VOMARBA-897672 format. One line per field, with one value per atom (N, C-alpha, C): residue number from 0; residue in three letters; atom name; x, y, z. Coordinates in steps of 0.1 Angstrom, whole numbers, plus 5000, padded with zeros to 4 digits. Layout:
miba c(NUM_...)
lose c(ALA_...)
bamar c(CA_...)
c1 c(X_...)
c2 c(Y_...)
c3 c(Z_...)
//
This chain:
miba c(0_0_0_1_1_1_2_2_2_3_3_3_4_4_4_5_5_5_6_6_6_7_7_7_8_8_8_9_9_9_10_10_10_11_11_11_12_12_12_13_13_13_14_14_14_15_15_15_16_16_16_17_17_17_18_18_18_19_19_19_20_20_20_21_21_21_22_22_22_23_23_23_24_24_24_25_25_25_26_26_26_27_27_27_28_28_28_29_29_29_30_30_30_31_31_31_32_32_32_33_33_33_34_34_34_35_35_35_36_36_36_37_37_37_38_38_38_39_39_39_40_40_40_41_41_41_42_42_42_43_43_43_44_44_44_45_45_45_46_46_46_47_47_47_48_48_48_49_49_49_50_50_50_51_51_51_52_52_52_53_53_53_54_54_54_55_55_55_56_56_56_57_57_57_58_58_58_59_59_59_60_60_60_61_61_61_62_62_62_63_63_63_64_64_64_65_65_65_66_66_66_67_67_67_68_68_68_69_69_69_70_70_70_71_71_71_72_72_72_73_73_73_74_74_74_75_75_75_76_76_76_77_77_77_78_78_78_79_79_79_80_80_80_81_81_81_82_82_82_83_83_83_84_84_84_85_85_85_86_86_86_87_87_87_88_88_88_89_89_89_90_90_90_91_91_91_92_92_92_93_93_93_94_94_94_95_95_95_96_96_96_97_97_97_98_98_98_99_99_99_100_100_100_101_101_101_102_102_102_103_103_103_104_104_104_105_105_105_106_106_106_107_107_107_108_108_108_109_109_109_110_110_110_111_111_111_112_112_112_113_113_113_114_114_114_115_115_115_116_116_116_117_117_117_118_118_118_119_119_119_120_120_120_121_121_121_122_122_122_123_123_123_124_124_124_125_125_125_126_126_126_127_127_127_128_128_128_129_129_129_130_130_130_131_131_131_132_132_132_133_133_133_134_134_134_135_135_135_136_136_136_137_137_137_138_138_138_139_139_139_140_140_140_141_141_141_142_142_142_143_143_143_144_144_144_145_145_145_146_146_146_147_147_147_148_148_148_149_149_149_150_150_150_151_151_151_152_152_152_153_153_153_154_154_154_155_155_155_156_156_156_157_157_157_158_158_158_159_159_159_160_160_160_161_161_161_162_162_162_163_163_163_164_164_164_165_165_165_166_166_166_167_167_167_168_168_168_169_169_169_170_170_170_171_171_171_172_172_172_173_173_173_174_174_174_175_175_175_176_176_176_177_177_177_178_178_178_179_179_179_180_180_180_181_181_181_182_182_182_183_183_183_184_184_184_185_185_185_186_186_186_187_187_187_188_188_188_189_189_189_190_190_190_191_191_191_192_192_192_193_193_193_194_194_194_195_195_195_196_196_196_197_197_197_198_198_198_199_199_199_200_200_200_201_201_201_202_202_202_203_203_203_204_204_204_205_205_205_206_206_206_207_207_207_208_208_208_209_209_209_210_210_210_211_211_211_212_212_212_213_213_213_214_214_214_215_215_215_216_216_216_217_217_217_218_218_218_219_219_219_220_220_220_221_221_221_222_222_222_223_223_223_224_224_224_225_225_225_226_226_226_227_227_227_228_228_228_229_229_229_230_230_230_231_231_231_232_232_232_233_233_233_234_234_234_235_235_235_236_236_236)
lose c(MET_MET_MET_ILE_ILE_ILE_PRO_PRO_PRO_ALA_ALA_ALA_ARG_ARG_ARG_TYR_TYR_TYR_GLN_GLN_GLN_ALA_ALA_ALA_SER_SER_SER_ARG_ARG_ARG_PHE_PHE_PHE_PRO_PRO_PRO_ALA_ALA_ALA_LYS_LYS_LYS_LEU_LEU_LEU_MET_MET_MET_GLN_GLN_GLN_ASP_ASP_ASP_LEU_LEU_LEU_GLU_GLU_GLU_GLY_GLY_GLY_LYS_LYS_LYS_PRO_PRO_PRO_VAL_VAL_VAL_ILE_ILE_ILE_VAL_VAL_VAL_ARG_ARG_ARG_THR_THR_THR_TYR_TYR_TYR_GLU_GLU_GLU_ALA_ALA_ALA_ALA_ALA_ALA_ILE_ILE_ILE_GLN_GLN_GLN_THR_THR_THR_GLY_GLY_GLY_LEU_LEU_LEU_PHE_PHE_PHE_ASP_ASP_ASP_ALA_ALA_ALA_VAL_VAL_VAL_TYR_TYR_TYR_VAL_VAL_VAL_VAL_VAL_VAL_THR_THR_THR_ASP_ASP_ASP_SER_SER_SER_ALA_ALA_ALA_ILE_ILE_ILE_ILE_ILE_ILE_PHE_PHE_PHE_ASP_ASP_ASP_THR_THR_THR_ILE_ILE_ILE_SER_SER_SER_ALA_ALA_ALA_ILE_ILE_ILE_GLY_GLY_GLY_GLY_GLY_GLY_HIS_HIS_HIS_VAL_VAL_VAL_LEU_LEU_LEU_MET_MET_MET_SER_SER_SER_VAL_VAL_VAL_ASN_ASN_ASN_GLU_GLU_GLU_HIS_HIS_HIS_GLU_GLU_GLU_SER_SER_SER_GLY_GLY_GLY_SER_SER_SER_ASP_ASP_ASP_ARG_ARG_ARG_ILE_ILE_ILE_ALA_ALA_ALA_GLU_GLU_GLU_ALA_ALA_ALA_VAL_VAL_VAL_THR_THR_THR_GLU_GLU_GLU_LEU_LEU_LEU_ASP_ASP_ASP_VAL_VAL_VAL_ASP_ASP_ASP_ILE_ILE_ILE_VAL_VAL_VAL_VAL_VAL_VAL_ASN_ASN_ASN_VAL_VAL_VAL_GLN_GLN_GLN_GLY_GLY_GLY_ASP_ASP_ASP_GLU_GLU_GLU_PRO_PRO_PRO_PHE_PHE_PHE_ILE_ILE_ILE_ASP_ASP_ASP_GLU_GLU_GLU_VAL_VAL_VAL_SER_SER_SER_LEU_LEU_LEU_GLN_GLN_GLN_LYS_LYS_LYS_VAL_VAL_VAL_ILE_ILE_ILE_GLN_GLN_GLN_VAL_VAL_VAL_PHE_PHE_PHE_HIS_HIS_HIS_GLN_GLN_GLN_ASP_ASP_ASP_GLU_GLU_GLU_LYS_LYS_LYS_LYS_LYS_LYS_GLU_GLU_GLU_ILE_ILE_ILE_ASP_ASP_ASP_LEU_LEU_LEU_ALA_ALA_ALA_SER_SER_SER_LEU_LEU_LEU_MET_MET_MET_THR_THR_THR_PRO_PRO_PRO_ILE_ILE_ILE_THR_THR_THR_ASP_ASP_ASP_TRP_TRP_TRP_ASP_ASP_ASP_GLU_GLU_GLU_ILE_ILE_ILE_SER_SER_SER_ASN_ASN_ASN_PRO_PRO_PRO_ASN_ASN_ASN_THR_THR_THR_VAL_VAL_VAL_LYS_LYS_LYS_VAL_VAL_VAL_ILE_ILE_ILE_VAL_VAL_VAL_ASP_ASP_ASP_ASN_ASN_ASN_GLN_GLN_GLN_ASP_ASP_ASP_PHE_PHE_PHE_ALA_ALA_ALA_LEU_LEU_LEU_TYR_TYR_TYR_PHE_PHE_PHE_SER_SER_SER_ARG_ARG_ARG_SER_SER_SER_PRO_PRO_PRO_ILE_ILE_ILE_PRO_PRO_PRO_TYR_TYR_TYR_PRO_PRO_PRO_ARG_ARG_ARG_ASP_ASP_ASP_LYS_LYS_LYS_THR_THR_THR_ILE_ILE_ILE_GLU_GLU_GLU_ALA_ALA_ALA_THR_THR_THR_TYR_TYR_TYR_TYR_TYR_TYR_LYS_LYS_LYS_HIS_HIS_HIS_LYS_LYS_LYS_GLY_GLY_GLY_VAL_VAL_VAL_TYR_TYR_TYR_ALA_ALA_ALA_PHE_PHE_PHE_ARG_ARG_ARG_LYS_LYS_LYS_ARG_ARG_ARG_ALA_ALA_ALA_LEU_LEU_LEU_LEU_LEU_LEU_ASP_ASP_ASP_PHE_PHE_PHE_GLN_GLN_GLN_ARG_ARG_ARG_LEU_LEU_LEU_PRO_PRO_PRO_MET_MET_MET_LEU_LEU_LEU_PRO_PRO_PRO_LEU_LEU_LEU_GLU_GLU_GLU_ALA_ALA_ALA_LYS_LYS_LYS_GLU_GLU_GLU_LYS_LYS_LYS_ILE_ILE_ILE_GLU_GLU_GLU_ALA_ALA_ALA_ILE_ILE_ILE_ARG_ARG_ARG_PHE_PHE_PHE_LEU_LEU_LEU_GLU_GLU_GLU_TYR_TYR_TYR_GLY_GLY_GLY_LYS_LYS_LYS_LYS_LYS_LYS_ILE_ILE_ILE_LYS_LYS_LYS_MET_MET_MET_VAL_VAL_VAL_GLU_GLU_GLU_THR_THR_THR_HIS_HIS_HIS_VAL_VAL_VAL_THR_THR_THR_GLY_GLY_GLY_ILE_ILE_ILE_GLU_GLU_GLU_ILE_ILE_ILE_ASP_ASP_ASP_THR_THR_THR_PRO_PRO_PRO_GLU_GLU_GLU_ASP_ASP_ASP_LEU_LEU_LEU_GLU_GLU_GLU_ARG_ARG_ARG_ALA_ALA_ALA_LYS_LYS_LYS_LYS_LYS_LYS_ALA_ALA_ALA_TRP_TRP_TRP_LYS_LYS_LYS)
bamar c(N_CA_C_N_CA_C_N_CA_C_N_CA_C_N_CA_C_N_CA_C_N_CA_C_N_CA_C_N_CA_C_N_CA_C_N_CA_C_N_CA_C_N_CA_C_N_CA_C_N_CA_C_N_CA_C_N_CA_C_N_CA_C_N_CA_C_N_CA_C_N_CA_C_N_CA_C_N_CA_C_N_CA_C_N_CA_C_N_CA_C_N_CA_C_N_CA_C_N_CA_C_N_CA_C_N_CA_C_N_CA_C_N_CA_C_N_CA_C_N_CA_C_N_CA_C_N_CA_C_N_CA_C_N_CA_C_N_CA_C_N_CA_C_N_CA_C_N_CA_C_N_CA_C_N_CA_C_N_CA_C_N_CA_C_N_CA_C_N_CA_C_N_CA_C_N_CA_C_N_CA_C_N_CA_C_N_CA_C_N_CA_C_N_CA_C_N_CA_C_N_CA_C_N_CA_C_N_CA_C_N_CA_C_N_CA_C_N_CA_C_N_CA_C_N_CA_C_N_CA_C_N_CA_C_N_CA_C_N_CA_C_N_CA_C_N_CA_C_N_CA_C_N_CA_C_N_CA_C_N_CA_C_N_CA_C_N_CA_C_N_CA_C_N_CA_C_N_CA_C_N_CA_C_N_CA_C_N_CA_C_N_CA_C_N_CA_C_N_CA_C_N_CA_C_N_CA_C_N_CA_C_N_CA_C_N_CA_C_N_CA_C_N_CA_C_N_CA_C_N_CA_C_N_CA_C_N_CA_C_N_CA_C_N_CA_C_N_CA_C_N_CA_C_N_CA_C_N_CA_C_N_CA_C_N_CA_C_N_CA_C_N_CA_C_N_CA_C_N_CA_C_N_CA_C_N_CA_C_N_CA_C_N_CA_C_N_CA_C_N_CA_C_N_CA_C_N_CA_C_N_CA_C_N_CA_C_N_CA_C_N_CA_C_N_CA_C_N_CA_C_N_CA_C_N_CA_C_N_CA_C_N_CA_C_N_CA_C_N_CA_C_N_CA_C_N_CA_C_N_CA_C_N_CA_C_N_CA_C_N_CA_C_N_CA_C_N_CA_C_N_CA_C_N_CA_C_N_CA_C_N_CA_C_N_CA_C_N_CA_C_N_CA_C_N_CA_C_N_CA_C_N_CA_C_N_CA_C_N_CA_C_N_CA_C_N_CA_C_N_CA_C_N_CA_C_N_CA_C_N_CA_C_N_CA_C_N_CA_C_N_CA_C_N_CA_C_N_CA_C_N_CA_C_N_CA_C_N_CA_C_N_CA_C_N_CA_C_N_CA_C_N_CA_C_N_CA_C_N_CA_C_N_CA_C_N_CA_C_N_CA_C_N_CA_C_N_CA_C_N_CA_C_N_CA_C_N_CA_C_N_CA_C_N_CA_C_N_CA_C_N_CA_C_N_CA_C_N_CA_C_N_CA_C_N_CA_C_N_CA_C_N_CA_C_N_CA_C_N_CA_C_N_CA_C_N_CA_C_N_CA_C_N_CA_C_N_CA_C_N_CA_C_N_CA_C_N_CA_C_N_CA_C_N_CA_C_N_CA_C_N_CA_C_N_CA_C_N_CA_C_N_CA_C_N_CA_C_N_CA_C_N_CA_C_N_CA_C_N_CA_C_N_CA_C_N_CA_C_N_CA_C_N_CA_C_N_CA_C_N_CA_C_N_CA_C_N_CA_C_N_CA_C_N_CA_C_N_CA_C_N_CA_C_N_CA_C_N_CA_C_N_CA_C_N_CA_C_N_CA_C_N_CA_C_N_CA_C_N_CA_C_N_CA_C_N_CA_C_N_CA_C_N_CA_C_N_CA_C_N_CA_C_N_CA_C_N_CA_C)
c1 c(5008_5000_5009_5006_5014_5004_5004_4996_5001_4991_4996_4986_4991_4983_4988_4979_4984_4990_4983_4989_4999_5010_5020_5025_5027_5030_5043_5054_5067_5069_5061_5064_5051_5041_5028_5030_5021_5021_5034_5042_5055_5053_5043_5042_5039_5034_5032_5043_5054_5065_5072_5078_5084_5098_5099_5112_5117_5124_5129_5119_5108_5098_5085_5085_5073_5071_5059_5056_5063_5066_5073_5064_5051_5042_5043_5044_5045_5058_5069_5082_5082_5075_5075_5066_5055_5046_5053_5060_5067_5078_5085_5096_5091_5079_5073_5069_5064_5060_5072_5082_5094_5102_5099_5106_5101_5088_5083_5079_5078_5076_5062_5053_5039_5029_5018_5007_4999_4999_4993_4999_4999_5004_4993_4989_4979_4984_4980_4981_4968_4969_4957_4958_4948_4949_4936_4938_4926_4925_4933_4934_4929_4920_4916_4927_4936_4947_4956_4960_4968_4960_4948_4939_4939_4937_4937_4951_4961_4975_4978_4975_4978_4969_4956_4947_4951_4957_4961_4972_4980_4991_4986_4973_4968_4971_4974_4978_4966_4968_4957_4957_4946_4945_4931_4931_4919_4918_4905_4902_4898_4904_4900_4886_4878_4864_4865_4873_4874_4886_4886_4898_4907_4920_4929_4941_4945_4957_4970_4970_4983_4981_4993_4993_4988_4991_4986_4971_4965_4951_4945_4951_4946_4946_4957_4959_4949_4948_4939_4924_4920_4907_4906_4917_4918_4918_4924_4926_4915_4906_4896_4889_4885_4877_4886_4899_4908_4912_4913_4918_4933_4940_4954_4960_4972_4979_4988_4997_5007_5005_5006_5004_5017_5023_5035_5032_5036_5034_5047_5047_5058_5054_5062_5058_5058_5049_5048_5060_5067_5078_5092_5092_5104_5106_5109_5110_5122_5132_5144_5143_5131_5131_5136_5142_5149_5143_5145_5140_5146_5159_5166_5161_5159_5154_5140_5131_5118_5117_5126_5126_5130_5140_5144_5132_5124_5113_5102_5099_5090_5094_5107_5113_5111_5110_5107_5095_5085_5073_5074_5082_5085_5092_5100_5108_5100_5089_5082_5071_5076_5067_5056_5058_5048_5039_5042_5034_5033_5045_5046_5049_5054_5058_5046_5043_5032_5035_5047_5051_5066_5071_5086_5088_5100_5103_5118_5123_5137_5144_5156_5165_5178_5185_5198_5207_5220_5229_5232_5233_5237_5248_5257_5269_5270_5263_5264_5256_5262_5255_5244_5246_5235_5222_5224_5212_5207_5216_5212_5203_5207_5200_5189_5187_5176_5163_5153_5140_5132_5136_5129_5134_5145_5150_5145_5137_5132_5142_5146_5156_5149_5155_5150_5161_5158_5167_5161_5169_5164_5171_5165_5171_5181_5186_5197_5191_5178_5173_5166_5170_5165_5150_5144_5130_5131_5122_5122_5118_5126_5123_5116_5121_5114_5119_5110_5113_5113_5121_5121_5127_5123_5129_5141_5143_5155_5166_5179_5189_5187_5186_5186_5195_5204_5205_5212_5209_5215_5230_5239_5254_5259_5254_5259_5273_5277_5290_5296_5304_5309_5321_5325_5336_5330_5317_5310_5305_5309_5304_5290_5282_5268_5265_5257_5252_5239_5238_5225_5218_5205_5198_5186_5186_5175_5163_5151_5140_5135_5135_5130_5115_5107_5093_5087_5092_5087_5083_5070_5065_5059_5060_5052_5044_5030_5021_5015_5012_5001_4988_4979_4966_4960_4960_4953_4959_4973_4979_4975_4974_4970_4956_4947_4933_4932_4940_4941_4945_4955_4961_4949_4941_4930_4920_4917_4907_4912_4925_4931_4934_4930_4932_4946_4950_4963_4966_4978_4982_4992_4996_5004_5018_5025_5038_5038_5028_5027_5023_5013_5009_5020_5029_5040_5050_5054_5065_5060_5047_5042_5048_5049_5055_5045_5039_5028_5033_5045_5050_5050_5050_5050_5037_5026_5013_5014_5020_5022_5029_5040_5047_5039_5032_5024_5013_5009_4999_5005_5018_5024_5027_5026_5029_5044_5048_5062_5067_5077_5081_5096_5098_5111_5117_5129_5136_5147_5148_5157_5167_5180_5190_5192_5193_5197_5207_5215_5225_5222_5210_5206_5198_5204_5198_5187_5189_5179_5177_5166_5163_5148_5145_5131_5128_5118_5115_5106_5112_5104_5105_5115_5117_5120_5120_5124_5139_5147_5161_5163_5154_5155_5151_5142_5138_5149_5157_5168_5179_5181_5190_5185_5172_5167_5168_5167_5168_5183_5192_5206_5209_5204_5206_5199_5188_5181_5189_5195_5203_5215)
c2 c(4988_5000_5012_5022_5034_5046_5051_5063_5075_5083_5094_5105_5115_5128_5138_5145_5155_5167_5172_5183_5178_5185_5182_5195_5195_5208_5214_5206_5211_5213_5205_5205_5201_5210_5207_5201_5191_5184_5177_5174_5168_5154_5147_5134_5134_5146_5148_5155_5158_5165_5155_5160_5152_5146_5133_5127_5120_5127_5121_5114_5122_5117_5112_5109_5104_5110_5111_5117_5108_5115_5108_5096_5097_5087_5075_5077_5066_5059_5066_5060_5051_5056_5048_5035_5037_5025_5015_5019_5010_5003_5010_5004_4993_4996_4986_4973_4975_4963_4955_4962_4956_4947_4949_4941_4926_4924_4911_4905_4912_4907_4906_4913_4915_4908_4903_4898_4909_4921_4932_4945_4955_4969_4979_4987_4997_5011_5021_5035_5038_5045_5049_5064_5071_5086_5093_5106_5115_5124_5122_5131_5125_5133_5128_5129_5138_5139_5127_5123_5111_5098_5098_5086_5084_5095_5094_5091_5096_5093_5078_5072_5058_5050_5054_5046_5047_5058_5059_5050_5045_5036_5021_5019_5006_5001_5010_5006_5005_4998_4997_5009_5015_5027_5028_5032_5033_5047_5052_5066_5065_5072_5073_5079_5073_5079_5090_5088_5097_5106_5117_5125_5118_5118_5111_5120_5118_5126_5120_5107_5100_5090_5086_5075_5062_5059_5046_5046_5057_5058_5055_5061_5060_5045_5038_5024_5016_5019_5011_5010_5022_5022_5013_5014_5006_4991_4986_4972_4965_4974_4968_4956_4956_4944_4935_4937_4928_4916_4905_4892_4892_4898_4899_4897_4892_4890_4902_4905_4915_4926_4938_4950_4958_4961_4969_4982_4992_5006_5012_5015_5022_5037_5046_5060_5064_5073_5077_5085_5091_5100_5093_5079_5071_5063_5069_5061_5052_5054_5046_5034_5030_5019_5006_4998_4986_4973_4963_4949_4943_4945_4938_4944_4957_4963_4958_4958_4954_4939_4931_4917_4915_4923_4922_4925_4935_4939_4927_4922_4911_4899_4896_4884_4884_4896_4897_4889_4889_4881_4866_4862_4848_4842_4850_4846_4848_4854_4857_4847_4835_4823_4826_4833_4836_4848_4854_4866_4877_4880_4890_4904_4904_4917_4923_4936_4942_4948_4954_4960_4960_4961_4962_4974_4980_4992_4993_5002_5003_5015_5013_5024_5023_5034_5034_5043_5039_5047_5061_5071_5084_5090_5098_5103_5118_5124_5138_5146_5155_5162_5171_5176_5184_5176_5164_5155_5150_5147_5143_5154_5166_5177_5183_5178_5183_5178_5186_5181_5174_5176_5168_5153_5151_5137_5131_5121_5114_5104_5105_5096_5085_5074_5063_5058_5055_5048_5034_5024_5010_5004_4993_4985_4975_4966_4957_4946_4946_4936_4943_4956_4964_4967_4967_4971_4986_4994_5008_5013_5022_5028_5042_5049_5062_5067_5076_5083_5098_5106_5120_5128_5140_5149_5156_5155_5160_5149_5153_5143_5134_5121_5112_5100_5096_5102_5116_5124_5137_5135_5142_5139_5148_5146_5153_5150_5137_5132_5129_5138_5136_5126_5121_5111_5097_5095_5082_5081_5071_5069_5064_5069_5064_5064_5054_5053_5060_5069_5076_5069_5067_5060_5069_5070_5076_5066_5070_5062_5063_5053_5053_5049_5056_5055_5043_5031_5019_5010_5006_4998_4985_4974_4962_4960_4959_4958_4944_4939_4929_4937_4931_4938_4943_4935_4939_4951_4953_4964_4977_4975_4987_4991_4982_4985_4991_4987_4993_5007_5010_5023_5033_5028_5037_5041_5031_5034_5041_5040_5046_5061_5070_5084_5088_5099_5104_5109_5106_5111_5122_5128_5140_5139_5128_5127_5127_5119_5119_5133_5139_5152_5162_5161_5171_5169_5156_5154_5153_5150_5148_5136_5125_5112_5101_5095_5086_5073_5069_5057_5057_5070_5071_5066_5067_5062_5047_5039_5025_5023_5031_5030_5034_5045_5050_5040_5031_5021_5008_5007_4994_4984_4989_4980_4978_4966_4963_4965_4974_4977_4972_4963_4957_4965_4971_4979_4970_4972_4965_4974_4972_4981_4978_4989_4988_4999_4997_5006_5013_5009_5016_5028_5040_5052_5058_5057_5063_5078_5083_5097_5099_5104_5107_5122_5124_5137_5145_5153_5161_5176_5180_5194_5195_5207_5208_5205_5207_5203_5188_5181_5166_5161_5168_5164_5166_5177_5179_5169_5165_5154_5141_5138_5126_5126_5137_5138_5134_5139_5136_5121_5116_5102_5093_5097_5088_5088_5098_5098_5089)
c3 c(5000_5000_5000_4991_4990_4992_5005_5007_5000_4994_4985_4986_4995_4996_4985_4980_4970_4977_4988_4995_5006_5006_5016_5022_5035_5041_5037_5036_5032_5017_5009_4994_4988_4986_4980_4966_4964_4951_4947_4957_4955_4947_4950_4943_4928_4924_4910_4903_4910_4903_4894_4883_4873_4878_4877_4880_4868_4859_4847_4838_4836_4826_4832_4845_4851_4865_4870_4883_4894_4905_4916_4920_4921_4926_4917_4904_4894_4896_4897_4899_4912_4923_4935_4933_4926_4924_4915_4905_4896_4903_4912_4920_4929_4935_4944_4937_4925_4917_4912_4908_4903_4913_4926_4936_4935_4930_4929_4942_4953_4966_4970_4963_4968_4959_4966_4959_4951_4957_4950_4955_4947_4951_4947_4957_4956_4960_4952_4957_4964_4975_4983_4984_4979_4977_4981_4983_4985_4973_4963_4952_4939_4932_4919_4909_4911_4901_4902_4914_4916_4912_4916_4912_4896_4889_4875_4869_4875_4870_4871_4882_4884_4875_4874_4866_4851_4847_4833_4829_4839_4836_4838_4841_4844_4858_4867_4881_4890_4901_4911_4920_4922_4930_4937_4949_4957_4962_4962_4967_4981_4990_5004_5005_5014_5016_5027_5037_5048_5048_5055_5057_5067_5065_5074_5078_5091_5096_5092_5088_5085_5074_5069_5059_5064_5077_5083_5085_5088_5089_5075_5065_5051_5047_5050_5046_5054_5067_5075_5069_5065_5058_5046_5038_5026_5027_5038_5040_5049_5054_5064_5059_5047_5042_5033_5033_5025_5033_5027_5034_5033_5042_5042_5056_5056_5069_5072_5063_5064_5054_5058_5049_5050_5038_5038_5033_5040_5037_5031_5018_5011_5009_5014_5013_4998_4994_4980_4975_4985_4981_4982_4981_4982_4969_4958_4945_4945_4954_4954_4963_4968_4977_4970_4977_4970_4976_4967_4970_4983_4984_4996_5009_5010_5023_5026_5016_5018_5022_5016_5019_5034_5039_5053_5062_5059_5067_5067_5056_5055_5063_5062_5068_5084_5089_5104_5108_5100_5103_5101_5092_5090_5102_5108_5120_5133_5133_5145_5148_5152_5154_5164_5174_5185_5181_5170_5165_5176_5181_5191_5186_5173_5167_5160_5163_5157_5143_5142_5129_5129_5117_5114_5105_5107_5099_5096_5088_5084_5091_5093_5098_5091_5089_5083_5091_5093_5101_5093_5101_5096_5104_5098_5105_5103_5093_5090_5100_5108_5119_5114_5102_5096_5094_5090_5088_5102_5111_5125_5131_5130_5136_5128_5116_5107_5112_5115_5120_5109_5096_5086_5086_5092_5093_5107_5106_5118_5123_5135_5141_5150_5152_5160_5169_5182_5190_5194_5195_5197_5209_5214_5225_5219_5228_5223_5215_5212_5203_5191_5189_5178_5178_5190_5191_5194_5187_5188_5202_5207_5220_5218_5208_5206_5192_5186_5174_5177_5170_5173_5161_5160_5150_5156_5169_5175_5175_5177_5177_5189_5187_5198_5195_5205_5218_5217_5228_5228_5232_5225_5228_5239_5251_5263_5266_5265_5267_5254_5248_5235_5234_5245_5245_5243_5243_5241_5227_5220_5207_5207_5197_5196_5181_5177_5163_5162_5153_5150_5138_5140_5129_5124_5111_5104_5102_5105_5103_5088_5081_5067_5067_5059_5059_5053_5057_5052_5064_5064_5075_5070_5078_5075_5088_5086_5098_5098_5110_5111_5109_5102_5099_5112_5122_5134_5140_5140_5145_5138_5125_5116_5119_5121_5124_5138_5147_5161_5160_5151_5150_5145_5137_5131_5142_5151_5161_5173_5176_5188_5186_5195_5193_5195_5188_5189_5203_5208_5221_5220_5231_5231_5224_5226_5220_5205_5199_5185_5180_5187_5183_5183_5193_5194_5183_5181_5171_5157_5155_5142_5135_5143_5138_5142_5132_5134_5141_5139_5145_5161_5166_5180_5186_5179_5184_5188_5179_5182_5196_5198_5210_5222_5221_5232_5236_5227_5231_5233_5234_5238_5227_5214_5203_5202_5197_5195_5180_5179_5165_5164_5155_5152_5141_5144_5134_5127_5114_5106_5100_5102_5096_5082_5074_5060_5057_5047_5043_5030_5025_5012_5016_5013_5018_5009_4996_4987_4989_4984_4986_4989_5000_5003_4998_4990_4984_4993_5002_5012_5008_5000_4996_4982_4976_4962_4960_4970_4969_4969_4976_4975_4961_4955_4941_4931_4933_4924_4926_4939_4942_4936_4936_4931_4915_4909_4894_4890_4898_4895_4897_4908_4912_4901_4896_4887_4874_4870_4858_4859)
//
């Protein structure tokens, strides 16, 4: 499932921007299909423009009925009546998502015999302090078994003692959910931490869900700003 809003606070209409001959959302949709990992790939949108764009290439696209605060809410509505076990959320602004990273996330559930993990997601190490301190970059800290402890737009952990080495991880916007966890997310109200940080993954933690983080070294480019789009165009070439 690829949630796709037309309006975005930092970069309106970013999913319809041209990326070397095709809109960003089409590049992301095609990349998800080309992995060969999924029974079906859908774009879920509130936009007639995006709906028509995906329909025009023969893609699967669903129109949201309700207004939604987050991509997870949008996906939850879409899968309510679908007979599925695991739902993977690929962000519409990540056209460089790769098969190996997605495979790692899905593998979490094959190894979870007791079905204790509610969702899995990706993180990648970052070392550039400008990126670590950038509020557009969501960071995650994990325990010694790689379960998420917290997500933040601030640098975490805070480097009070600069003599101690710490790895900083960027949270990549790819999730794999058990369907039940996704439906729970939709019905549970937003709490203060999520509202303050504007990071939907925090809602799962606030309600006691277990998020397994998987490390990947494939960084790609998330298109959050016009500058990101220019970097994406250069990388695509």
